[in-house]
N, C-alpha and C positions, 0 to 999 in steps of 0.2 A: 691599187696603191702605186703602180707605175705612173699612172696618169696624175695622181695627187703630187707625187714627187716632181714630175716634169713641170706641172703648172706652178707649183710652189717655187721652184727654181726660177722660172721665167718671171714670176711676180717679184720675187726677192731681187733678182738682177735688175729689173726695171726700177725698183725702189732704190737700190744702191746707186744706179746711174743718175737718179733724181736727187741724190744726196740726202736721203731720209736717214733718221737715226735708227738705232737697232730696233726700237719698238715699231717704228713705221715700216721697216723692212719685214719684220715678222707678221705684222697685221696685213700688209699688202700681199705677202706670200700666202697667208691663210685665205684671204679673200679670193685670190686668183685660183687657188687649189680647190676651195670648198664652195665658193659662191654659186657656181653653176648648179651644183647638187642641191643647194638650198633653194634656188629658183625652181628646180624640178620638184622638190618636195612641196613647195607652196602650190605649184600648178596642179599637182596630183593629190593634194590634201594629205600628204604624209607628214604627220607631226609627232615629235619633232623630226626634221629631215634626217635621213640616214647619216649624212656627213657630220651632223652634230650629235647624233646618238651613239655612234661607234667611235670610241676614243682613238683607235689606231690611225684613223684619217687625220684627226686633229694633231696627234703627236707627229705623224709623218710630215705634215705641212709645217709645223713649228720647227722641228729638227732640221728639215731641209733649208728653211729660211735662215736659221742660225748658222748653219754650215756655209751658206752662200755669203752671209754677212762677214763671217770670220775669215773666209778664204777666197773672197772675190778676186783679188789680184791673181791668185794661182789658177782660178777657174776661167780666166780670160781666154786661155788656150782652148777651152771647150766651147767657145762661142759658136763655131761652125756646127757643132752637134745640136745646138738648141733648136733650130728649125725641125730637125728630125724628132727630137723629144716632144716638141710642141705638136707636131703632126700625129705622133702616136697618142699623146694625151687627148687631142681632139677626136681621134678615131675611137678610142676606148670609151670616152665619156659619151659621145654621141650614140654609139651602138648600144651601150648599156642603158642610156636614157630612153632610147626608142623602145627597147625591149621592156623596160620597166613600165612605160606608158601603155604599151600593148597588153601587158599583164594586168593592168588596172582597167581593162576593157574600154580604153579610149579608141575611137575610130582611127583607122590607119592614117588618114590624112592629117588628123590632129596629132597623132603619135609622132609623125615625122617632124612637125614643128616643135612639139614639146621635147622630143628627143634631142634636138639641137641645143637646148638650153644648157645642159651640163657641159657641152663642148665649147660653146662660145660665151656663156654667161660670165664665168669668172674673169676671162680676159677682158670682156667689155667693162666689167666693174673696175678692174685694175686701171684701164685706160682712162675711164671717166674720173677716177680719183686722182690720177696724174694730170688731169686737164688736157687729155689728148683725144682725138677722134678715135673711137674704138677700131681696132684692126679689122673687125668683121665688116666695117663700112668703107674700108679702103678699097682700092681697085683690085687688090690681091684676091686670088681664088681661095677663099677661106670658108665662108659661110656656104658657098655653093658646093664645096667638097663635102662638108658636113651633111648638107641636105641630100646629096646623092647617096651617101652611105645610109642615111636614115630611110630613104625610099627603098633601098635594097632590103633592109631588115623588115620594113612594113610589108613589102610585096611578098617576101619569103614567108612571113607569118600568115598572110592572107591565103597564100597557096598551100599552106599546111606543111611547109618544109621544116626540117629539124632546125631548131634555133641556133645551136652551136656553129654548124658550118655556114649558115646564113650570116651570122654575126661576124665570122672571120672574113667572109667575102666583103661584107660592108665595111669592115675596118681596113682591109687591104685597099679597097677602092678609095677610101678617104685619104689614107697615107699616100697612096700613089698619086692621086690628083693633086694633093697639096704640094708634094715634093717635085713632081714634074712641072707644075705651074711655077714654082720658085726657080727651078733650073732653067726652064725655057722663057722665064719672065712673062708668063701669060697674065693678063689682067682682064678683069670684067670690064665691059664697055661703060663709059660714062657719057653723060649728055654733052654735046658740043657747046662751047661757049657761044653766047648770043651777042 
């Protein structure tokens, strides 16, 4: 639920900045919060996806989006906290997605890629709907951080380690990589102009 609230807030704030109406803000908040889980459900043939089957997720996304719409001027002071919330959401969704894929007997290498979907999928959908290049394709260390955490979870599962501690290590790695990359302004390499 922490990840749902964090991602719903980021989607709703992006919608407010794009000057969407209240309906658009709520829809974009919901898509950002739940879209990655829907993608995970489709990839693993979980129908309906958990995020659409369990009402608290939907309610959390809608409520967060409405709060952001109503109080966005007062929330401007929280803007520095958004990268932390986004990193935590990315970590929680990626680790949970990877563990879910492994529990469905998906090979470890596929589980890493499928596990990234809940972490990066909602934000990618948000950016596409706002006609922006998705954050995951920018130079920022975002998708690479998610992949690193997913690999930790998959390697831990393959080694037969306890899921809980491995998930914590994977999540801490994702958050750390993401925040250190933002702080140090690390970027992934891009091709030189020709």
